Every structure is written in structure tokens, then in C-alpha cells.
C-alpha positions in Angstrom: 34.0 -49.8 30.1 35.9 -47.4 27.2 38.8 -49.7 25.9 42.0 -48.3 24.1 41.3 -47.7 20.6 43.2 -50.9 19.3 40.8 -52.9 21.7 37.9 -51.2 20.6 38.4 -51.6 16.9 39.2 -55.5 17.1 35.9 -56.0 19.4 33.7 -54.0 17.2 35.1 -56.0 14.3 34.3 -59.4 16.0 31.0 -58.3 17.3 29.9 -56.8 14.2 30.7 -59.3 11.8 28.3 -61.6 9.8 28.3 -64.4 7.5 26.7 -62.1 4.6 29.6 -60.0 4.9 32.2 -61.8 4.0 33.6 -62.5 0.7 33.3 -65.6 -1.0 36.8 -66.4 -1.5 37.6 -66.3 2.2 34.8 -68.3 2.9 35.9 -71.0 0.8 39.4 -70.9 2.4 38.2 -71.3 5.7 36.2 -74.5 4.8 39.3 -75.8 3.2 41.3 -75.1 7.0 38.1 -76.5 8.7 38.4 -79.8 6.6 42.0 -80.1 7.5 42.0 -79.5 10.9 39.6 -82.4 11.2 41.6 -84.6 9.5 44.5 -83.8 12.2 41.6 -84.1 15.6 41.1 -87.3 14.2 44.6 -88.6 13.5 45.8 -87.2 16.3 43.3 -88.8 18.6 44.8 -91.9 18.0 48.2 -90.8 19.3 49.0 -91.5 22.7 49.4 -87.7 24.0 45.7 -87.6 22.3 44.3 -90.6 24.2 45.8 -89.4 27.2 44.6 -85.8 27.1 41.0 -87.2 26.4 41.3 -89.6 29.3 42.3 -86.9 31.6 39.4 -84.5 30.9 36.9 -87.8 30.8 37.9 -88.4 34.3 37.3 -84.7 35.2 33.9 -85.2 34.0 31.1 -82.3 33.7 27.9 -80.9 31.9 28.0 -82.7 28.5 28.0 -79.5 25.7 30.7 -80.5 23.0 32.0 -83.4 21.2 35.5 -84.7 21.7 36.4 -85.6 17.5 36.9 -89.2 17.1 35.9 -90.8 20.4 32.6 -89.0 20.4 33.0 -88.0 24.7 30.2 -84.8 25.2 32.3 -82.7 27.4 31.7 -78.8 28.4 32.9 -76.9 25.8 36.1 -75.6 27.2 37.1 -79.3 27.8 36.3 -80.3 24.8 38.1 -77.4 22.9 40.9 -78.6 24.9 41.3 -81.7 24.1 40.6 -80.9 20.4 43.2 -78.5 20.0 45.8 -80.8 21.6 45.1 -83.5 19.0 45.0 -81.1 16.0 48.5 -79.9 17.0 50.1 -83.2 17.6 50.2 -84.1 14.1 52.7 -81.1 13.3 51.0 -80.7 10.1 48.6 -77.6 11.2 47.9 -74.3 8.7 50.9 -71.6 8.9 50.9 -67.7 8.9 54.2 -67.2 8.0 54.7 -63.5 9.0 53.0 -64.0 12.1 54.9 -67.4 13.5 51.8 -69.2 14.4 49.4 -71.9 13.7 45.7 -70.1 13.9 43.7 -73.6 12.8 44.7 -75.4 16.1 43.6 -72.8 18.5 40.8 -71.1 16.8 38.9 -73.7 15.0 38.5 -76.6 18.5 37.7 -73.2 20.4 34.3 -71.9 18.2 33.3 -75.9 17.3 33.3 -76.5 20.8 31.2 -73.1 21.4 28.9 -73.6 18.0 27.7 -77.2 19.3 27.3 -75.5 23.1 24.8 -73.0 21.5 23.5 -75.3 18.9 24.2 -73.3 15.7 25.0 -73.9 12.4 27.6 -73.5 9.8 26.8 -69.7 8.9 28.0 -68.5 12.6 30.5 -71.2 12.7 32.6 -69.8 9.5 32.0 -65.8 10.6 33.5 -66.8 13.9 36.3 -68.5 12.6 37.3 -66.4 10.3 36.9 -63.7 12.8 39.5 -65.4 15.3 41.7 -66.0 12.7 41.9 -62.2 11.6 42.1 -61.2 15.5 45.0 -63.6 16.2 46.6 -63.4 12.7 46.9 -59.4 13.0 48.4 -59.6 16.4 51.0 -62.0 15.5 51.9 -60.1 12.6 51.9 -56.7 14.6 54.7 -58.2 17.5 56.8 -61.0 15.2 59.3 -61.7 15.0 60.3 -60.0 18.2 57.6 -61.9 20.5 59.7 -65.4 19.2 63.1 -64.1 18.4 63.9 -61.6 21.3 61.7 -62.8 24.1 61.3 -66.6 23.4 57.4 -67.2 23.5 55.5 -69.3 21.3 52.8 -67.5 19.3 50.3 -70.6 19.1 50.2 -70.6 23.0 50.3 -66.9 23.7 48.5 -65.6 20.8 46.2 -68.2 20.4 44.3 -67.3 23.1 43.0 -64.0 21.5 42.2 -65.9 18.3 39.7 -68.4 20.1 38.4 -65.6 22.2 37.3 -63.5 19.6 35.6 -66.7 18.0 34.1 -67.4 21.2 32.6 -64.3 21.5 31.5 -64.3 17.7 29.5 -67.4 18.9 27.9 -65.7 21.8 26.7 -62.7 20.1 28.7 -60.8 23.0 28.2 -56.9 22.2 31.6 -54.7 21.4 32.0 -54.1 25.1 31.6 -57.5 26.3 34.1 -58.4 23.4 36.8 -56.4 24.8 36.3 -57.9 28.0 36.9 -61.3 26.8 40.1 -60.1 24.9 41.1 -58.3 28.2 40.6 -61.9 29.6 42.6 -63.6 26.7 45.8 -61.4 27.5 45.5 -62.4 30.9 45.7 -66.0 30.5 48.5 -65.6 27.6 51.4 -67.7 28.2 53.8 -70.7 26.6 57.7 -70.6 26.1 59.5 -71.6 22.9 61.6 -73.9 24.5 59.4 -76.6 23.5 62.3 -77.5 20.6 64.2 -79.3 23.7 61.6 -81.8 23.9 58.7 -83.3 26.1 55.5 -82.8 24.8 54.3 -79.6 26.2 54.1 -78.0 22.8 51.2 -80.2 22.0 49.0 -79.0 24.5 50.0 -75.2 23.7 47.2 -75.1 21.3 44.7 -77.0 23.3 45.2 -75.1 26.2 45.0 -71.3 24.1 41.1 -73.1 22.6 40.3 -73.6 26.2 41.3 -70.1 27.7 39.7 -68.4 24.7 36.2 -70.4 25.2 36.5 -69.5 29.1 37.3 -65.6 28.5 34.7 -65.0 26.4 32.2 -67.0 29.3 33.6 -65.0 31.8 32.9 -61.9 30.1 29.2 -63.2 29.1 28.7 -63.8 32.6 29.6 -60.1 33.9 33.1 -60.1 34.6 35.4 -57.3 33.6 38.9 -56.7 32.2 41.2 -53.1 32.4 40.4 -50.8 29.6 43.8 -50.9 28.5 44.9 -54.5 26.7 47.5 -54.0 23.9 48.4 -50.7 24.1 50.7 -48.4 27.0 53.7 -49.3 29.2 51.7 -52.3 31.1 50.0 -53.4 27.6 50.2 -56.8 26.2 52.8 -55.8 23.6 54.7 -53.8 25.3 55.1 -57.0 28.1 55.5 -59.6 24.6 57.7 -58.3 22.5 61.0 -55.5 22.2 59.6 -54.4 18.8 56.1 -54.1 17.5 53.4 -52.1 15.6 50.3 -51.3 16.7 48.9 -50.1 13.8 49.3 -53.7 11.7 46.7 -55.1 14.1 43.8 -53.0 12.7 44.9 -51.7 9.6 42.6 -53.0 6.6 40.7 -54.6 9.4 37.4 -56.1 7.7 38.9 -55.1 4.0 41.8 -57.0 3.8 41.5 -60.5 5.3 44.7 -62.3 6.3 43.5 -65.8 6.4 44.2 -66.1 2.9 47.9 -65.4 3.7 47.6 -68.6 5.6 49.9 -71.8 4.3 49.0 -75.5 4.9 52.1 -77.9 5.4 52.3 -81.4 3.2 54.2 -82.9 6.0 53.9 -84.0 9.6 57.1 -82.0 10.6 57.7 -78.1 11.6 56.9 -75.8 8.5 60.7 -74.6 8.8 61.4 -78.4 7.5 59.5 -78.5 4.6 61.7 -76.6 2.1 64.5 -79.4 2.8 62.3 -82.1 2.6 60.7 -81.3 -0.9 63.8 -80.1 -2.2 65.7 -83.6 -1.2 62.8 -85.6 -2.3 62.6 -83.8 -5.7 66.3 -84.6 -6.4 65.8 -88.5 -5.1 63.0 -88.8 -7.6 64.1 -87.2 -10.4 67.6 -89.2 -10.3 66.5 -92.4 -8.5 68.9 -91.5 -5.5 68.6 -93.7 -2.2 70.1 -92.7 0.8 73.1 -95.4 0.5 74.1 -93.7 -3.0 74.7 -90.3 -0.8 78.0 -89.3 0.5 77.3 -86.4 2.3 74.1 -83.9 2.5 74.5 -80.3 3.2 71.1 -78.1 3.6 71.1 -74.5 3.8 68.5 -72.5 5.5 68.0 -69.6 7.7 70.1 -68.6 10.7 67.9 -68.9 13.4 66.6 -72.2 12.3 69.6 -73.7 11.7 70.5 -72.8 15.1 67.2 -73.9 16.8 66.2 -77.1 14.8 69.4 -78.8 14.3 69.5 -81.8 16.4 70.7 -85.0 14.9 69.7 -86.6 17.7 66.4 -86.3 18.7 65.2 -88.0 21.8 61.5 -87.6 21.2 58.8 -87.4 18.7 58.3 -83.4 19.0 62.2 -83.3 18.5 62.2 -85.5 15.6 59.4 -83.7 13.8 61.6 -80.3 14.1 64.9 -81.4 13.1 65.6 -80.2 9.7 68.0 -82.7 9.3 65.9 -85.6 10.6 62.9 -84.6 8.6 65.2 -84.4 5.5 66.7 -87.8 5.9 63.4 -89.4 6.6 61.4 -88.2 3.6 64.5 -89.7 1.3 64.5 -92.9 3.5 60.8 -93.3 2.5 61.5 -92.7 -1.1 61.3 -89.0 -3.3 58.6 -90.2 -5.4 56.6 -91.3 -2.1 57.3 -88.2 0.0 56.3 -86.3 -2.6 52.8 -88.1 -3.1 52.5 -89.3 0.4 54.2 -86.9 2.7 55.8 -87.1 5.5 53.3 -88.8 8.3 54.0 -89.6 11.8 54.6 -93.4 11.2 57.5 -92.4 8.9 58.9 -90.2 11.5 58.5 -93.0 14.5 60.0 -95.5 12.2 62.7 -93.4 11.0 63.6 -93.1 14.8 64.2 -96.5 15.3 66.1 -97.2 11.9 69.9 -97.5 12.6 70.6 -96.7 9.0 68.5 -93.2 9.6 70.8 -92.7 12.3 74.1 -93.4 10.6 73.0 -91.5 7.7 72.2 -88.3 9.8 75.8 -87.9 10.6 76.7 -87.3 6.9 74.4 -84.4 6.8 75.7 -80.7 8.1 73.1 -77.8 8.3 74.3 -74.5 7.8 72.9 -70.9 8.3 73.0 -68.5 5.6 71.9 -64.9 5.5 70.4 -65.7 2.0 67.4 -67.8 3.4 64.4 -65.9 5.1 63.2 -67.6 8.6 59.6 -66.2 7.5 59.9 -67.8 4.2 61.2 -70.7 5.5 63.1 -71.6 2.1 65.9 -73.9 1.9 68.8 -75.5 -0.5 69.8 -79.0 -0.6 73.2 -80.2 -1.5 73.5 -83.8 -2.4 77.1 -85.1 -3.1 77.1 -88.4 -3.9 79.9 -91.7 -3.6 79.8 -92.0 -7.3 81.1 -88.5 -7.8 78.0 -86.5 -8.9 76.7 -83.4 -6.8 73.1 -82.4 -7.2 71.5 -79.6 -5.4 67.9 -77.9 -5.5 66.4 -74.7 -4.0 63.0 -74.0 -2.9 61.5 -70.7 -2.0 58.0 -71.5 -2.1 56.5 -74.5 -0.2 53.6 -76.5 -1.5 50.6 -75.4 0.2 51.4 -71.6 0.4 49.2 -69.0 -1.1 51.5 -69.0 -4.2 51.2 -73.0 -4.4 48.1 -73.8 -2.5 47.0 -77.2 -2.1 43.4 -77.7 -4.4 40.3 -78.7 -3.1 40.5 -82.3 -4.5 43.9 -82.5 -2.8 42.7 -81.4 0.3 39.7 -84.0 -0.2 41.8 -86.6 -1.0 44.4 -86.4 1.6 41.4 -86.2 4.2 40.2 -89.4 3.3 43.3 -90.9 2.5 44.5 -90.1 6.3 41.8 -90.3 8.0 40.2 -93.9 6.9 43.0 -95.4 9.0 40.4 -94.5 12.0 37.0 -94.2 10.4 34.9 -95.7 7.9 35.1 -94.0 4.6 31.2 -93.6 4.1 31.1 -91.5 7.1 34.4 -89.5 5.8 32.7 -89.0 2.4 29.8 -87.5 3.9 31.7 -85.4 6.2 33.4 -83.8 3.7 30.3 -83.3 1.6 28.8 -81.5 4.7 32.2 -79.6 5.2 32.3 -78.3 1.2 28.9 -76.6 1.6 29.4 -75.9 5.5 27.3 -72.6 5.2 23.9 -75.1 4.5 24.7 -77.0 7.7 21.8 -76.0 9.8 23.3 -77.3 13.6 27.1 -78.3 13.5 26.8 -81.7 15.2 25.4 -83.0 12.0 29.1 -82.9 10.9 30.5 -83.9 14.5 28.9 -87.3 14.7 30.0 -88.1 11.7 33.5 -87.8 12.8 33.1 -90.2 15.7 34.1 -94.0 15.8 31.3 -96.2 16.3 33.7 -98.8 18.5 32.1 -98.7 21.3 35.3 -100.4 23.3 37.2 -96.9 22.2 34.7 -95.2 23.2 34.1 -96.2 27.1 38.2 -97.1 27.8 
């Protein structure tokens, strides 16, 4: 197979990338993202969608190859990738690449972890594969966005996640460039996922899982001798033409292996859509600084991008995903938690659930207006909040740079603390401390199972049910 130029360059990059070739800063960033996704897998496993997804694949059964985080089941690698990707995505707290408009960590990391366990590989191989997956996924996203989402209505995590997962898996299977190209071709054939998840239902939660699973499967098919078309991304019937009205092929491979796109990835403070984060922070900061409670507020106005004001403006969410994706609801949830607590502890799933059952929140939502404004950028996710108090005072704050962005990143200590504070609700602190220690020196781990065993419950009743 003589692949097209774009596929050939990507496949060659993936096949040739070694841990030793990667800058130290890039490796350190990858370890931070790995730690954060493990936190999400643990937490998401405790939620109904996580438990049910795990139950379904446990009933299907199969060869014991890879670990389901928290539960400790060993399933076929493709199924473990599906479950772990789903549990990580449920929390709506995953990493984000702004220009690509997708979440690379919850597709790439479950895939490479599953394959690394299957192949009994260590931390260096895992990190190289993970970074390869991030680079492929981000570059494709940047090349096709915002058209893939804005013009065609696709969910990029679900669609482009297949390529990141396939690239990372191919790296761990040690596929040469020609077979890696076949894996990418299969990823293109699998790619799917609509953006209509904003209208409710839990389908968004499995978008990451099914992309992780299909990426692993794509690489196994290529490894087994199956072949894909020579033309993948280019041409009239190529992936780019099929999924976007406008795209730039050059952005996929420009600077490949020299400019590390993983360094552009953001982490979210709150368990809500990225497009709610700025409004939550702006309102919480004003509430904390001026000692404002929801009862003091006569009205709240939120200004954000035209696109997100239209898409994420519901004040009557019917389920968890709608609530997590509603700018008014998420902002109100932060205010009811309290400005200081929200800034310190963040808005968590438990806060969203509590707010959904609180009549005072529902009443408060009627005092919120959300307006689109051309001064705000959908990719930046920035917002401005104006609070008008019953006493006549007016306060306003604009947030353009969200904490967790490359311009204002979480420190390693902040990420460790978040991991330990939140995951201790599910696992013993002693195991979590060991897991953090291993992940922080992931390059020294000889077999990744040394980490996954620390992220599983010892409650046999929980495991067996």
C-alpha cells in the first residue's frame, strides 16, 4: 500500500516515535493528563452509566487482557478501552483542545492503557504511544474544525477520537508505517458521532468509549493483515471532504514531530462543559469577593459566544448531560455551592445532581438571561457575567483565560491534590498515594499493571455484582 502523502506522514511519525525522541516538557505534560484521566475513570465508575456499561461488557465476557479501572475486571482490550473511555467521559471534566474542539485524553488514554496491559508493556512505551495518539487526534481536529462541528454537526471526540486511539494502539503493537496507515484507514471507516447529544440522553458518555474501542480494534485488524484504502484523508471521497465543508490538510502534518500539540491542551476545573467554565468562574469570583448569595441577586446576565449561547442555553435540563452542558444551570450551581467553595473545590457531579433537585435553583434560573455576543470566541470559551443585586449594586466580570488552560495551567501539586481529594471517596488513600507516586515517574514503570492494580477496589461484593 502506497498511502497518500498525509496518511504516509502520520503513519511514519507514529511508527518511528520513541520515548527518547520526546522533549521532557512534553513527557511531563502527558503524565499530568494520564493522572487526571485515571481520576475520571475512578469517579465515573461509580455513576450509573459507568456501572451499567461495565456490567454489559462483563456479561459479554471474553479473554482477560486489560483492566477495568476501579472494578478490577479483566476484559478483552477492546472492551476495557470502551468501559474506561466511557467512565472517564461521564464526568464532563476531561481535557480539551480548544481549536480541535475535542477531548483527546478520554479516547487516547483508555485505548493505549488497554493495549499496553495486553502487551505487558511499561511506562515509556505507554507515554510514547499516548503522545503519538494526542498528536494525531489534535492535528486532525485543528485541520477540520470548526467546520466539522459547526457546519456538519459532528462531535469531534467521537469522530476524530478513533484516529488518536488507533495511532496510540498501533504504536504499542509496534506496527510499521505501512500497517499503521491501514489502522488509520480503519479508523476513518469507523468514525462517527453526532453533536445532537446536547439535546439530552447519555449517548455522549459512550462517544469516547466507542472511539477508544474502535481505535484498538482498527490496529488489531491491521496487525492481523487486513487492509484499508490508499486514500484516507485526501480527495473527493476522503475523510476530510466527507466530514467538513472547510479544512486545511497542511495543518495535519505541519511541524509534526517538532511542534507538540499536546502542550496546547486545557484541563477543566469543573465537571461541566468547557463552554460553561468561564461563566462559572466569573460568577464565583464576584460572589466570593463581594459576599453575594443567590438570594441577593435580582438578575444575572451572561454574555458568551453566539454559537454556545444558542446551543447551551437551556434553563430546564431534563437529565444530567443537559445540566452539565447548560451555561445558565452550571453557573447557578456554582453560586448555590458558594463562590469560595466553587473556586476551591470546583463544581462536581454531586453539586449538579443536588441543584437539579433544588426548587430554589429552578426559581433562580428564571432570573438568568444568556446572550450571544460577537465579542466572544467559541473556541476560547470566554464569557462575561453581570450581577444586578436587589440592593441596586451591579457587578460584572469577564473571564478570557480559564484556569487549567496553557496560559494558566494547573500545577502538578494541584492535580495531585484533586486526584487524592476526589478519588478517596472510592479507593483507600494508601493505594491512591502509591498510584500518584508511580504515575509521576511513569517512565520508570516496567509494566503498567503495577499502576492499574492500585486503582481497583478490594470490595469483592462490588467486583462480583
